[in-house]
N, C-alpha and C positions, 0 to 999 in steps of 0.2 A: 181772210177777214174772220176774226173770232166772233161768232154770232152770240149776241147777248140781247136779252129783252129787259124791259123795265116793267114792273108790275106793281100795282097797288093792292094790298091785301087788307081785308076787313074780316075779322073773326069775331062774331057776336054771339055770346051765350044768351039764350032766351030762358025766361022763367026763373031768374035768379032771385035770391032772397032780398037783395038790396039793389038800388039803382046804380051803385058804383060798380064799374067793371075794371078798374085799373089793375087789380090783382090778377085778373085773367089775362089782361094785355101783357103785364110783366112776365107772366108764365109763358105766354106764346112767344114773347121776345127772346126768351132763353133759347128757343130752337134756332133762331137766327144768330145769336151770339156764339153758339157752338159750331156754326157752319163757317168754315174758313174760305170757301170758294165763291162767296157772294158778297155784295155790298148792300147795306140797308140803311134806311133813315126812318126813324120814328117821327111821325107828325101828330098833330093834335087830333086828327080824324082817321088815321090809318097808318099803315107802314108801307114804305116804298122799298122795293128790292130790285137788285140788278144782278143778272147772271144768266147762265145758259137756261133755256126754256125748260128742259126736262128737270133740272135741279130746282128751279123755282116752283114747279108743280109738285115735286116731291116734298119740298119744305112747306108748301101751302097745306098739303095733306097732313103733315106732322103737326102743324099749328092748329089745324081744324080739330084734331084729336085731343089737344091739351085740355080744353074745358071739360070734355067727357071724363078725363082722368081726375078732374077736380069735383066730380059729382053732378055736373050739369046734365040734364036729360035731353036738351035740344040746342043745336048750334047752327047758325046761319053764316056761311062764309061766302064772300064775294071776291072775285079776282078780276082786275082790269089789267089787260096785258097790252103793252105797246111793243110790237115786234116789227122793227124796221130793218129791211134787208138790203137797202141800197147804200147804207153807210153805218158806221159804228155810232151808237148813241150811248149817252151816260146820263145819270141823274143830274150831275153838275152842268153838263152841256145843254140839257133841256131848260134848266133854270136860267142859264146865261143867255140863251137865245131869246127868251122873253124879256129879261132885264135889259139887254142891248137895244131892244126896240122900244123900251119905256124907261128911259134914264131918270 
């Protein structure tokens, strides 16, 4: 069984000049666009990623560093990991499981 986790990442620059953070989110998303070994989905409130745990943690660290390269002095990053080891999981499968119970 190929172990994969699903994680939700939130990288939040603090103390920015404006309330808009979309240019920081877009820059962080570039880290995932360059990664060919994971699946990701941008949502309105965070980014969902799927892949091997070590790789997800590596990418989360890279994303955490992005706002610092853009001049931000403080960044708060949260990672929520779903690591299920009794069966394979996927982003689509988790969504389907909920929708099947609530048609």
